[in-house]
C-alpha positions as CSV (number, residue, x, y, z in Angstrom):
1,M,8.0,4.9,22.1
2,S,6.7,7.2,19.5
3,E,5.3,6.1,16.3
4,K,7.4,4.7,13.6
5,R,7.0,6.5,10.2
6,V,7.5,5.4,6.8
7,S,8.1,7.1,3.7
8,F,7.9,6.2,-0.2
9,H,9.5,7.3,-3.3
10,T,8.3,5.4,-6.2
11,L,10.2,6.2,-9.8
12,G,9.4,5.0,-13.2
13,C,6.6,2.7,-14.1
14,K,3.1,1.8,-12.6
15,L,3.9,-1.6,-11.9
16,N,6.5,0.2,-9.4
17,F,3.3,2.2,-7.9
18,S,1.5,-1.0,-7.5
19,E,4.3,-2.7,-5.9
20,S,5.0,0.2,-3.3
21,S,1.4,0.3,-2.1
22,T,1.4,-3.2,-1.4
23,L,4.7,-2.2,0.6
24,A,3.4,0.3,2.3
25,R,0.3,-2.0,3.3
26,Q,2.7,-4.3,4.9
27,F,4.6,-1.6,7.1
28,E,1.5,0.0,8.2
29,A,0.4,-3.5,9.1
30,G,3.1,-3.6,11.2
31,G,2.7,-0.6,13.3
32,Y,4.0,2.3,11.1
33,R,2.5,5.6,9.9
34,R,3.2,6.0,5.9
35,V,4.3,10.1,5.8
36,E,4.9,12.0,3.0
37,P,8.1,11.7,0.9
38,S,9.0,15.7,2.0
39,E,8.1,15.0,6.0
40,P,10.4,13.6,8.4
41,T,10.8,9.6,8.6
42,D,12.6,7.0,10.7
43,V,12.4,4.3,7.2
44,A,12.9,5.7,3.4
45,V,12.2,3.5,0.6
46,I,13.0,4.0,-2.6
47,N,11.5,1.7,-5.2
48,S,13.8,2.8,-8.2
49,C,13.8,2.6,-11.8
50,S,16.8,2.4,-14.6
51,V,14.8,2.6,-18.2
52,T,17.3,5.9,-18.8
53,E,20.5,7.1,-17.5
54,H,18.6,10.3,-15.8
55,A,16.1,7.7,-14.0
56,D,19.6,6.4,-12.2
57,K,20.6,10.3,-11.5
58,K,17.1,11.0,-10.3
59,C,17.7,8.1,-7.9
60,R,20.8,9.0,-6.5
61,N,19.7,12.7,-5.9
62,I,16.7,11.7,-3.9
63,I,18.7,9.1,-1.8
64,R,21.2,12.0,-0.8
65,K,18.6,14.4,-0.4
66,I,16.5,11.9,2.3
67,H,20.1,11.8,4.0
68,R,20.7,15.1,4.7
69,R,16.9,15.7,5.7
70,N,16.8,12.6,8.1
71,P,20.8,11.1,8.9
72,D,19.2,8.5,11.4
73,A,16.7,7.0,9.1
74,I,16.9,3.8,7.7
75,I,17.0,4.4,3.8
76,A,16.2,0.8,1.7
77,V,16.5,0.6,-2.1
78,T,14.9,-2.0,-4.3
79,G,13.8,-1.7,-8.0
80,C,15.2,-2.3,-11.1
81,Y,18.4,0.3,-10.2
82,A,18.7,-2.3,-7.5
83,Q,18.7,-4.6,-9.8
84,L,21.3,-3.6,-11.6
85,K,23.9,-1.9,-9.9
86,P,23.6,-2.5,-6.2
87,E,27.3,-1.9,-5.2
88,E,27.0,1.5,-7.0
89,I,23.8,2.2,-4.4
90,A,25.7,0.9,-1.3
91,A,27.9,3.2,-1.4
92,I,25.8,6.0,-1.4
93,D,26.0,7.4,2.2
94,G,23.0,6.8,4.2
95,V,22.0,3.6,2.4
96,D,21.4,0.8,4.7
97,I,19.8,-2.0,2.4
98,V,19.9,-2.4,-1.2
99,L,16.9,-5.7,-2.3
100,S,16.8,-7.1,-5.3
101,N,13.6,-6.7,-7.6
102,N,13.4,-10.8,-6.5
103,D,13.2,-10.1,-3.0
104,K,11.3,-7.0,-3.0
105,G,8.3,-8.5,-1.1
106,D,10.9,-9.5,2.0
107,L,12.0,-5.4,2.0
108,Y,9.4,-4.8,5.5
109,K,10.9,-8.0,6.8
110,R,14.5,-6.7,6.4
111,V,14.0,-3.5,7.6
112,V,12.6,-4.8,10.7
113,E,15.7,-7.4,11.0
114,I,18.4,-4.6,11.1
115,E,16.7,-1.4,12.9
116,N,19.1,-0.4,15.3
117,K,21.9,-1.8,13.8
118,A,23.9,0.5,12.0
119,K,25.2,-1.7,8.8
120,T,24.3,-2.0,5.1
121,E,23.2,-5.0,3.9
122,V,23.3,-6.1,0.2
123,Y,21.2,-9.2,-1.0
124,S,21.6,-11.2,-4.1
125,C,21.2,-9.3,-7.4
126,S,21.6,-11.6,-10.1
127,V,19.5,-12.2,-13.0
128,E,19.3,-15.9,-12.4
129,N,17.5,-15.8,-9.1
130,L,14.8,-13.6,-10.2
131,T,12.2,-16.2,-10.3
132,R,9.6,-15.2,-7.6
133,F,6.4,-13.4,-8.4
134,F,5.7,-10.6,-5.5
135,A,1.9,-10.3,-6.3
136,A,0.9,-6.6,-5.9
137,Y,-2.2,-3.7,-6.2
138,S,-2.1,-0.2,-5.7
139,S,-4.5,1.1,-2.8
140,G,-5.1,4.7,-1.2
141,D,-6.4,6.4,-4.3
142,R,-9.9,6.3,-3.9
143,T,-11.4,5.5,-7.6
144,R,-8.7,3.4,-9.2
145,S,-6.1,0.6,-8.6
146,F,-3.2,-0.6,-10.6
147,L,-3.4,-4.3,-10.3
148,K,0.0,-6.2,-11.3
149,V,-0.9,-9.4,-13.2
150,Q,2.5,-10.3,-14.8
151,D,6.2,-9.5,-14.8
152,G,9.3,-9.9,-16.5
153,C,9.9,-10.0,-20.1
154,D,11.6,-12.4,-22.4
155,Y,12.0,-10.1,-25.2
156,K,15.5,-8.6,-25.4
157,C,14.9,-5.3,-27.6
158,A,18.4,-4.1,-28.2
159,Y,17.9,-0.4,-26.4
160,C,16.5,-2.4,-23.5
161,T,17.8,-3.6,-19.6
162,I,14.8,-4.6,-18.3
163,H,15.3,-8.5,-19.2
164,Y,18.1,-8.5,-16.9
165,A,16.3,-5.9,-14.0
166,R,13.0,-7.7,-13.8
167,G,13.9,-11.5,-15.6
168,G,11.9,-13.8,-17.5
169,S,8.2,-13.0,-18.1
170,R,6.2,-14.7,-15.3
171,N,3.0,-14.6,-13.8
172,I,1.0,-16.0,-11.1
173,A,-2.5,-18.2,-11.5
174,I,-6.1,-15.9,-12.8
175,A,-7.9,-17.4,-10.1
176,D,-5.4,-15.6,-7.6
177,I,-5.6,-12.3,-9.7
178,V,-9.2,-12.8,-9.5
179,K,-9.2,-12.9,-5.5
180,E,-7.1,-9.6,-5.6
181,A,-9.8,-7.7,-8.1
182,E,-12.0,-9.0,-5.0
183,E,-10.3,-7.2,-2.7
184,I,-10.2,-4.0,-4.5
185,V,-13.5,-4.1,-5.0
186,A,-14.2,-4.7,-1.1
187,A,-11.9,-1.6,-0.7
188,G,-14.4,0.7,-2.7
189,Q,-12.4,1.3,-5.8
190,K,-14.7,1.0,-8.9
191,E,-11.3,1.4,-11.9
192,I,-8.8,-1.2,-11.9
193,V,-5.9,-0.6,-14.3
194,I,-4.1,-4.1,-15.5
195,T,-0.6,-3.8,-15.3
196,G,2.7,-5.6,-15.7
197,V,6.0,-5.4,-17.9
198,N,4.8,-7.1,-21.0
199,T,1.2,-7.4,-20.1
200,G,0.0,-9.1,-23.2
201,D,2.3,-12.3,-22.7
202,F,0.4,-13.3,-19.5
203,G,0.4,-16.9,-18.7
204,R,3.9,-17.8,-19.1
205,T,4.2,-19.1,-15.8
206,T,0.8,-21.1,-16.1
207,G,0.1,-21.6,-19.4
208,E,-2.5,-19.6,-19.0
209,K,-4.1,-17.1,-21.6
210,F,-4.4,-13.2,-21.6
211,I,-7.9,-13.0,-22.9
212,D,-8.6,-16.0,-20.2
213,L,-7.5,-13.7,-17.8
214,L,-9.9,-10.5,-19.5
215,R,-13.0,-12.4,-19.5
216,A,-12.3,-14.0,-15.9
217,L,-11.7,-10.4,-14.5
218,N,-14.8,-9.4,-16.5
219,E,-16.9,-11.2,-14.0
220,V,-15.6,-9.7,-11.3
221,E,-19.0,-7.8,-9.6
222,G,-18.1,-4.6,-8.5
223,V,-15.7,-3.3,-10.9
224,E,-17.1,-0.8,-13.0
225,R,-14.1,0.2,-15.4
226,Y,-11.1,-1.7,-16.6
227,R,-8.0,-0.3,-18.3
228,I,-4.9,-2.3,-20.0
229,S,-2.0,-0.2,-19.1
230,S,-0.1,-0.7,-22.0
231,I,0.3,-4.2,-24.7
232,E,2.7,-4.9,-27.3
233,P,1.2,-4.3,-31.1
234,N,2.6,-8.0,-31.9
235,L,0.1,-9.6,-28.5
236,I,-2.8,-7.3,-29.1
237,T,-5.0,-10.0,-30.9
238,D,-8.2,-9.7,-33.0
239,E,-10.1,-11.7,-30.0
240,I,-8.6,-9.3,-27.3
241,I,-9.8,-6.5,-29.3
242,E,-13.0,-7.7,-30.0
243,F,-13.7,-8.9,-26.6
244,C,-12.8,-5.5,-25.4
245,A,-15.2,-3.6,-27.4
246,A,-18.4,-5.8,-26.6
247,S,-17.3,-5.7,-22.9
248,P,-18.8,-2.4,-21.2
249,K,-16.3,-2.9,-18.9
250,F,-13.2,-2.5,-20.6
251,Q,-12.6,1.1,-21.4
252,P,-12.1,2.4,-25.1
253,H,-8.4,3.5,-24.1
254,F,-5.3,1.4,-25.3
255,H,-1.6,2.2,-24.8
256,I,0.5,0.7,-27.3
257,P,4.2,1.4,-27.7
258,L,5.3,2.1,-31.5
259,Q,9.0,3.2,-30.2
260,S,9.9,3.7,-34.6
261,G,7.4,3.9,-37.7
262,S,10.2,2.8,-39.6
263,T,10.5,-0.5,-40.0
264,A,14.0,-0.9,-40.5
265,I,14.5,1.2,-37.4
266,L,12.4,-1.6,-35.8
267,G,14.4,-4.0,-37.0
268,L,17.4,-2.8,-35.8
269,M,15.6,-2.4,-32.4
270,R,14.5,-6.2,-32.2
271,R,11.1,-5.3,-32.0
272,R,8.5,-8.2,-33.0
273,Y,6.3,-6.0,-35.5
274,T,6.7,-3.8,-38.9
275,A,5.2,-0.2,-38.8
276,E,2.5,-2.1,-41.4
277,R,1.3,-4.5,-38.4
278,Y,1.3,-1.5,-35.8
279,R,-1.4,0.6,-38.8
280,E,-2.9,-2.7,-38.9
281,R,-3.6,-3.1,-35.6
282,I,-4.7,0.7,-34.4
283,A,-7.1,0.2,-37.8
284,K,-8.7,-2.6,-36.2
285,I,-9.5,-1.0,-33.1
286,R,-10.6,2.2,-35.1
287,S,-12.8,-0.4,-36.9
288,L,-14.7,-1.2,-34.0
289,M,-13.8,1.3,-31.3
290,P,-13.5,4.8,-33.1
291,D,-13.5,6.8,-29.7
292,A,-11.0,4.8,-28.5
293,F,-7.9,6.7,-26.8
294,L,-4.4,6.0,-28.3
295,G,-1.2,6.5,-26.0
296,V,2.1,5.6,-27.7
297,D,5.5,5.5,-26.4
298,V,8.4,6.6,-29.3
299,I,12.4,6.6,-28.6
300,V,13.6,9.2,-30.9
301,G,17.4,9.3,-31.8
302,F,17.9,5.4,-32.0
303,P,21.2,4.9,-33.5
304,G,20.7,4.7,-37.9
305,E,17.9,7.1,-37.4
306,G,17.8,9.5,-40.0
307,E,15.7,12.2,-41.1
308,E,13.8,10.2,-43.5
309,E,13.3,7.2,-40.7
310,F,11.9,9.9,-38.5
311,M,9.9,11.2,-40.5
312,Q,8.3,7.9,-41.1
313,T,7.8,7.7,-37.5
314,Y,5.8,11.5,-37.7
315,R,3.9,10.5,-40.9
316,L,2.7,7.4,-39.2
317,L,1.7,8.8,-35.5
318,E,-0.3,11.3,-37.8
319,E,-1.9,8.8,-39.8
320,V,-3.1,6.4,-37.1
321,G,-4.7,9.7,-34.8
322,A,-2.2,8.8,-31.9
323,S,-3.9,10.7,-28.5
324,F,-0.8,11.5,-27.0
325,L,2.8,10.3,-26.9
326,H,5.2,9.6,-24.3
327,I,8.5,10.4,-26.0
328,F,11.7,9.4,-25.2
329,P,15.3,10.4,-26.5
330,F,17.5,7.7,-26.8
331,S,19.5,6.4,-23.9
332,E,22.3,4.3,-24.0
333,R,22.0,1.5,-21.5
334,P,25.3,-0.6,-20.5
335,G,25.4,-4.0,-22.0
336,T,22.9,-3.5,-24.2
337,P,23.6,-4.3,-28.3
338,A,22.5,-1.0,-29.2
339,V,25.8,0.7,-27.1
340,D,27.8,-0.6,-30.0
341,M,25.6,0.3,-33.0
342,P,27.1,2.3,-35.4
343,N,25.3,6.1,-37.1
344,K,24.8,7.2,-33.2
345,V,22.8,10.5,-33.7
346,Q,23.9,13.7,-32.2
347,S,22.1,14.9,-29.1
348,R,21.2,18.0,-30.4
349,I,19.3,16.7,-33.5
350,A,17.7,14.1,-31.2
351,T,16.5,17.2,-28.6
352,E,15.4,18.4,-31.6
353,R,13.0,15.9,-32.7
354,V,12.1,15.4,-29.2
355,E,10.5,19.1,-29.4
356,R,8.9,18.1,-32.5
357,L,7.2,15.1,-31.3
358,E,6.4,16.7,-28.3
359,A,4.5,19.6,-30.4
360,L,2.9,17.0,-32.8
361,S,1.9,15.2,-29.0
362,D,-0.5,18.3,-28.3
363,K,-1.9,18.8,-32.0
364,L,-3.1,15.0,-31.7
365,H,-4.2,15.2,-28.2
366,R,-6.1,18.8,-28.5
367,N,-7.6,16.9,-32.3
368,F,-8.9,13.8,-30.0
369,A,-10.8,16.2,-27.8
370,E,-12.1,18.7,-29.9
371,R,-13.8,15.4,-31.4
372,F,-16.1,15.2,-28.3
373,I,-16.8,19.1,-27.1
374,G,-20.4,19.0,-27.2
375,T,-21.1,15.2,-26.4
376,V,-22.0,13.1,-23.4
377,R,-19.8,10.8,-22.0
378,P,-19.1,8.8,-18.7
379,V,-16.9,10.5,-15.9
380,L,-15.6,8.7,-12.9
381,F,-15.1,11.6,-10.6
382,E,-11.9,11.5,-8.3
383,S,-11.9,13.5,-4.8
384,T,-9.5,16.2,-5.3
385,D,-10.2,19.7,-4.5
386,R,-8.6,22.2,-6.4
387,N,-9.9,26.2,-5.8
388,G,-13.4,24.4,-5.7
389,R,-13.0,22.4,-8.9
390,M,-13.3,18.5,-9.1
391,Y,-11.4,16.0,-11.8
392,G,-11.8,12.4,-13.5
393,Y,-11.8,10.6,-16.6
394,T,-14.1,9.8,-19.4
395,D,-14.5,6.2,-20.6
396,N,-11.8,7.2,-23.3
397,Y,-9.6,9.0,-21.1
398,L,-9.9,12.7,-21.4
399,R,-9.6,14.4,-18.1
400,V,-12.6,16.6,-16.9
401,S,-13.4,19.1,-15.0
402,T,-16.4,20.4,-13.0
403,A,-17.5,22.2,-9.6
404,Y,-16.4,20.5,-6.5
405,D,-19.6,18.2,-5.3
406,N,-18.5,15.7,-2.6
407,S,-21.5,12.9,-3.8
408,K,-19.8,13.1,-7.1
409,I,-16.7,11.3,-5.4
410,N,-16.1,7.8,-6.9
411,N,-19.3,7.7,-8.7
412,I,-19.7,7.3,-12.7
413,C,-21.6,10.3,-14.2
414,N,-22.8,11.4,-17.7
415,V,-21.3,14.8,-18.5
416,K,-21.8,16.9,-21.4
417,L,-18.6,18.0,-22.4
418,L,-18.3,22.2,-23.0
419,E,-14.9,23.4,-23.3
420,I,-11.0,22.8,-23.9
421,E,-9.3,24.6,-20.8
422,N,-5.8,26.2,-21.5
423,N,-4.1,23.4,-19.6
424,G,-5.6,21.0,-21.9
425,D,-8.6,19.8,-19.3
426,I,-12.1,19.6,-20.7
427,R,-14.8,21.7,-18.8
428,C,-18.0,19.9,-18.3
429,E,-21.2,19.8,-16.8
430,T,-23.4,17.2,-15.1
431,V,-25.9,15.5,-17.4
432,V,-29.3,14.6,-15.1
């Protein structure tokens, strides 16, 4: 019998990426060979996202494409879209399994159960059942791993379905997460990105605190770098900022969602902070880590956003010196309060505002990068070889390139930043 093949198609967040990687290890332990998404396969796993209608549509298109290319393959769909609309997915030709986020960790077992059986299996996807924690971290990348420390969200922002798709905030104990970090180190990876749905809300299940987790991870030998993938403005305390600033392992890099720079719109969104609170949190970071990279999520076109509210967002982003913007046009999600809100923003206006913020993002990123030309920064180099060039990220998340040198792979080297290239990367040279 020939070796069985499995492919993975991961949509959405880094959390999904860590979970897909853990599922892949289960399949590989069971004798499967992982193949690229474009290759012929016997089993195709789709880990779906449902943050926007576009994400749902993308998932449907991927399923149909896989079925056309691999008509006899078992297709298993899990993730947030599968959680919210299992029947919709089950109705697509070729789908054999639709599995809730709660049962995601059982996916390998379910595939084995239905091999050689031509039937669709839809498991319970009600939000009340979302109580399990699927421990996960990514592997395969030779330099960094995404470590899942938290799942679910107790916040109910007016535009968001994540609390339906992922359930309430929950986590495993710090001691168990430390063991996973040690496994990551044993596999040779030197950078860990701490991730979750609402990462800073860690501790709901165990009565522990996020700062306690950071302190425990800081003690794991062999990890040279940590990054926090995303943290809410209301959860990034002085204690967390001060700890990260003092620790050589925690990098000067934060991703802190804003969504809107208008306090009035933040109120309609049911966010848990004001524009002034956001401004104050960034000022605290800047006072201790002036070189820190700041990634920011922004939603454009939320109901009630007029030109003045949009410009409040624009000006705030300029003022705090964001380094990069993740811009999302508002997408109505069924069952959320935002669907019924008045003063909808026309799509053409939202599109135009997205374009304005994209131009601002380019300008802000270049301004940030230009500050460091001529300086020396530490870079963790990756293994990719593109036309004789290799790449990596500085401590403060600037992407650099230099001549390919096998000895630099997965090593932190001091480099001098020379010039910004046309694609935004920074050409550098190693400092001996």
